[in-house]
BATOR-179178 format. One line per field, with one value per atom (N, C-alpha, C): residue in one letter; atom name; x, y, z; residue number from 1; chain. Coordinates in Angstrom, 3 decimals, decimal comma. Each point is the difference from the previous one (the first is absolute). Layout:
N
rest = (A	...)
atom = (CA	...)
x = (X	...)
y = (Y	...)
z = (Z	...)
nr = (NUM	...)
kette = (A	...)
***
This chain:
80
rest = (X	X	X	X	X	X	X	X	X	X	X	X	X	X	X	X	X	X	X	X	X	X	X	X	X	X	X	X	X	X	X	X	X	X	X	X	X	X	X	X	X	X	X	X	X	X	X	X	X	X	X	X	X	X	X	X	X	X	X	X	X	X	X	X	X	X	X	X	X	X	X	X	X	X	X	X	X	X	X	X	X	X	X	X	X	X	X	X	X	X	X	X	X	X	X	X	X	X	X	X	X	X	X	X	X	X	X	X	X	X	X	X	X	X	X	X	X	X	X	X	X	X	X	X	X	X	X	X	X	X	X	X	X	X	X	X	X	X	X	X	X	X	X	X	X	X	X	X	X	X	X	X	X	X	X	X	X	X	X	X	X	X	X	X	X	X	X	X	X	X	X	X	X	X	X	X	X	X	X	X	X	X	X	X	X	X	X	X	X	X	X	X	X	X	X	X	X	X	X	X	X	X	X	X	X	X	X	X	X	X	X	X	X	X	X	X	X	X	X	X	X	X	X	X	X	X	X	X	X	X	X	X	X	X	X	X	X	X	X	X)
atom = (N	CA	C	N	CA	C	N	CA	C	N	CA	C	N	CA	C	N	CA	C	N	CA	C	N	CA	C	N	CA	C	N	CA	C	N	CA	C	N	CA	C	N	CA	C	N	CA	C	N	CA	C	N	CA	C	N	CA	C	N	CA	C	N	CA	C	N	CA	C	N	CA	C	N	CA	C	N	CA	C	N	CA	C	N	CA	C	N	CA	C	N	CA	C	N	CA	C	N	CA	C	N	CA	C	N	CA	C	N	CA	C	N	CA	C	N	CA	C	N	CA	C	N	CA	C	N	CA	C	N	CA	C	N	CA	C	N	CA	C	N	CA	C	N	CA	C	N	CA	C	N	CA	C	N	CA	C	N	CA	C	N	CA	C	N	CA	C	N	CA	C	N	CA	C	N	CA	C	N	CA	C	N	CA	C	N	CA	C	N	CA	C	N	CA	C	N	CA	C	N	CA	C	N	CA	C	N	CA	C	N	CA	C	N	CA	C	N	CA	C	N	CA	C	N	CA	C	N	CA	C	N	CA	C	N	CA	C	N	CA	C	N	CA	C	N	CA	C	N	CA	C	N	CA	C	N	CA	C	N	CA	C	N	CA	C	N	CA	C	N	CA	C	N	CA	C	N	CA	C)
x = (-1,462	0,831	1,095	0,517	1,104	1,374	0,549	1,451	0,769	1,271	1,122	0,658	0,359	0,782	1,119	1,234	1,174	0,434	-0,558	0,153	1,357	0,650	1,417	-0,282	-0,243	-0,387	-1,428	-0,803	-1,451	-0,371	-0,394	-0,470	-1,436	-0,496	-1,314	-0,863	0,251	-0,995	-0,325	0,637	-0,787	-0,921	0,541	-1,182	-1,112	0,255	-1,214	-0,831	0,216	-0,756	-0,868	0,786	-0,670	-1,225	0,374	-0,952	-1,269	0,491	-1,290	-0,938	0,624	-0,892	-1,127	-0,112	-0,596	-0,727	0,477	-0,445	-1,353	-0,874	-1,361	0,380	1,038	-0,046	2,000	0,179	1,493	0,443	0,531	0,681	1,652	0,369	1,395	0,463	0,982	0,607	1,518	0,139	1,318	0,615	1,228	0,318	0,523	-0,207	-0,040	-0,809	-0,470	-0,829	0,768	0,194	0,760	-0,576	-0,761	-0,733	0,736	1,335	0,733	-0,346	-0,342	-0,348	-1,342	-0,758	-1,602	-0,528	0,343	-0,585	0,288	0,851	0,227	-1,111	-0,766	-1,119	-1,267	-0,078	-1,357	-1,115	0,525	-1,116	-0,720	1,032	-0,566	-0,950	0,372	-0,652	-1,384	0,053	-1,412	-0,804	0,453	-1,002	-0,810	0,491	-0,520	-1,471	-1,013	-1,442	-0,235	0,571	-0,124	-0,908	-0,314	-1,048	0,815	-0,678	0,620	0,926	-0,722	0,829	0,794	0,176	0,601	0,997	0,705	0,797	1,329	0,673	1,415	0,383	0,449	0,397	1,349	0,597	1,363	0,182	0,786	0,462	1,336	0,246	1,141	0,500	0,963	0,632	1,205	-0,213	1,016	1,045	1,061	1,009	0,974	0,454	0,755	1,482	0,760	1,428	0,704	1,078	0,561	0,508	0,308	0,216	-1,229	-1,062	-1,301	-0,690	0,372	-0,359	0,672	1,541	0,698	-0,194	-0,416	-0,243	-1,351	-0,917	-1,243	-0,045	0,842	0,248	0,745	0,859	0,817	-0,526	-1,254	-0,461	-0,738	0,169	-0,483	-1,576	-0,165	-1,424	-0,837	0,630	-0,973	-0,364	0,734	-0,484	1,354	-0,221	1,214	1,078)
y = (6,510	-0,548	-0,413	-1,243	-0,492	0,602	0,376	0,582	-0,831	0,136	-0,770	1,265	-0,182	1,162	-0,666	0,406	-0,383	0,477	1,167	0,614	0,442	0,276	0,568	1,080	-0,274	1,082	0,595	-1,000	0,367	-0,254	1,009	-0,092	-0,321	-0,966	-0,595	0,884	0,350	0,765	1,285	0,923	1,332	-0,474	-0,855	-0,186	-1,055	-0,756	-0,704	0,930	1,005	0,788	0,938	0,483	0,792	-0,784	-1,257	-1,009	-0,326	-0,393	-0,225	1,288	1,281	1,069	0,011	-0,628	0,003	-1,516	-0,849	-1,405	-0,358	-0,802	-0,499	-1,369	-0,589	-1,266	-0,170	-1,130	-0,292	-1,436	-0,413	-1,507	-0,052	-0,655	-0,126	-1,348	-0,242	-1,470	0,175	-0,667	-0,090	-1,388	-0,349	-1,290	-0,775	0,784	-0,384	0,836	-0,179	0,787	0,836	1,139	1,040	1,252	0,563	1,320	1,218	-0,019	1,092	1,180	1,138	1,383	0,131	-1,200	0,260	1,122	0,551	1,186	1,184	-0,087	1,020	0,221	-0,980	-0,086	-0,224	-0,458	-0,385	0,993	1,455	1,025	-0,062	-0,106	-0,042	-1,276	-1,106	-1,246	0,160	0,654	0,183	0,836	0,784	0,981	-0,823	-1,256	-0,625	-0,418	-0,033	-0,135	-1,531	-0,967	-1,155	-0,943	-1,100	-1,024	-0,583	-0,777	-0,831	1,027	1,219	0,680	1,051	0,327	1,037	-0,383	-1,364	-0,473	0,069	-0,395	-0,365	-1,328	-0,651	-1,448	-0,056	-0,879	-0,460	-1,332	-0,232	-1,556	-0,405	-0,971	-0,295	-1,298	0,094	-1,260	-0,503	-1,183	-0,620	-0,941	0,101	-0,521	-0,966	-1,269	-0,660	0,387	-0,375	0,435	-0,811	0,332	-0,836	-1,579	-0,207	-1,258	-0,788	0,407	-0,656	-0,233	0,798	-0,306	-1,211	0,065	-0,872	-1,550	0,260	-1,521	-0,463	0,871	-0,631	-0,295	0,502	-0,180	-1,365	-0,281	-1,348	-1,245	0,325	-0,871	-0,982	-1,386	-1,186	-0,283	0,489	-0,181	1,098	1,130	1,083	0,880	-0,742	0,321	0,660	0,545	0,797	-1,123)
z = (-7,077	-0,760	1,072	0,030	0,786	-0,437	1,283	-0,067	0,891	-0,405	0,830	0,730	1,340	0,561	0,715	-0,267	0,588	1,454	0,263	1,142	0,122	-1,200	-0,255	-0,847	-1,303	-1,108	0,292	0,321	-0,073	1,496	0,803	1,351	-0,055	0,791	-0,027	0,716	1,178	0,979	-0,606	-0,523	-0,641	-0,993	-1,118	-0,996	0,481	1,048	0,349	0,608	0,812	0,889	-0,934	-1,127	-1,137	-0,567	-0,281	-0,773	0,974	1,291	0,656	0,283	0,094	0,134	-1,080	-1,256	-0,916	-0,327	0,885	-0,121	0,498	-0,746	0,590	0,736	-0,443	0,801	-0,331	0,763	0,086	0,081	-0,710	0,064	0,010	1,214	0,285	-0,107	-0,752	0,243	0,406	1,003	0,588	-0,057	0,130	0,043	1,381	1,076	1,447	0,760	1,132	0,764	1,047	-0,339	0,659	-0,345	0,969	-0,422	0,842	0,331	0,507	-1,025	0,917	-1,016	-0,267	0,035	-0,271	0,671	1,236	0,351	-0,719	-0,875	-0,998	-1,143	0,002	-0,944	0,493	1,330	0,338	-0,051	0,202	-0,201	-1,485	-0,706	-1,627	-0,187	0,593	-0,088	0,722	1,079	0,725	-1,000	-0,793	-0,718	-1,171	-0,228	-0,967	0,582	-1,210	0,391	0,641	-0,337	0,766	-0,863	0,211	-0,669	-1,224	-0,716	-1,144	-0,874	-0,490	-1,078	0,649	1,389	0,437	1,283	-0,147	1,028	-0,314	1,066	-0,068	0,135	-0,945	-0,077	0,332	0,972	0,065	-0,388	-0,885	-0,498	0,373	0,783	0,416	-0,662	-0,643	-0,601	0,756	0,763	0,728	-0,951	0,137	-0,921	0,681	-0,405	0,488	-0,183	1,142	-0,247	-0,962	-0,690	-1,049	0,288	1,197	0,568	0,262	0,227	0,171	-1,665	-0,857	-1,397	-0,690	0,312	-0,495	0,864	1,164	0,598	-0,495	-0,145	-0,606	-1,211	-0,885	-1,553	-0,011	0,946	-0,179	0,890	0,658	0,753	-0,733	0,422	-0,776	0,706	0,992	0,577	-0,118	-0,229	-0,010	1,376	1,006	1,577	0,346	1,312	0,634	0,420)
nr = (1	1	1	2	2	2	3	3	3	4	4	4	5	5	5	6	6	6	7	7	7	8	8	8	9	9	9	10	10	10	11	11	11	12	12	12	13	13	13	14	14	14	15	15	15	16	16	16	17	17	17	18	18	18	19	19	19	20	20	20	21	21	21	22	22	22	23	23	23	24	24	24	25	25	25	26	26	26	27	27	27	28	28	28	29	29	29	30	30	30	31	31	31	32	32	32	33	33	33	34	34	34	35	35	35	36	36	36	37	37	37	38	38	38	39	39	39	40	40	40	41	41	41	42	42	42	43	43	43	44	44	44	45	45	45	46	46	46	47	47	47	48	48	48	49	49	49	50	50	50	51	51	51	52	52	52	53	53	53	54	54	54	55	55	55	56	56	56	57	57	57	58	58	58	59	59	59	60	60	60	61	61	61	62	62	62	63	63	63	64	64	64	65	65	65	66	66	66	67	67	67	68	68	68	69	69	69	70	70	70	71	71	71	72	72	72	73	73	73	74	74	74	75	75	75	76	76	76	77	77	77	78	78	78	79	79	79	80	80	80)
kette = (A	A	A	A	A	A	A	A	A	A	A	A	A	A	A	A	A	A	A	A	A	A	A	A	A	A	A	A	A	A	A	A	A	A	A	A	A	A	A	A	A	A	A	A	A	A	A	A	A	A	A	A	A	A	A	A	A	A	A	A	A	A	A	A	A	A	A	A	A	A	A	A	A	A	A	A	A	A	A	A	A	A	A	A	A	A	A	A	A	A	A	A	A	A	A	A	A	A	A	A	A	A	A	A	A	A	A	A	A	A	A	A	A	A	A	A	A	A	A	A	A	A	A	A	A	A	A	A	A	A	A	A	A	A	A	A	A	A	A	A	A	A	A	A	A	A	A	A	A	A	A	A	A	A	A	A	A	A	A	A	A	A	A	A	A	A	A	A	A	A	A	A	A	A	A	A	A	A	A	A	A	A	A	A	A	A	A	A	A	A	A	A	A	A	A	A	A	A	A	A	A	A	A	A	A	A	A	A	A	A	A	A	A	A	A	A	A	A	A	A	A	A	A	A	A	A	A	A	A	A	A	A	A	A	A	A	A	A	A	A)
***
């Protein structure tokens, strides 16, 4: 079940560790590629069985800055 953690009232790391101990696979989605703190989870990820049904997937969604979005939306040619 997806959950949202703000890291103010709900701390992500303790719940994530608890969840990964019982997990058979893991899917992470981040909006930029920054894996600081990954070493706090790597042992739990290494315990996953691997393969298609027991892997860890990391989905990275790159986002344009607001200025880039505006320039693209107002462009007459659709190019930079």
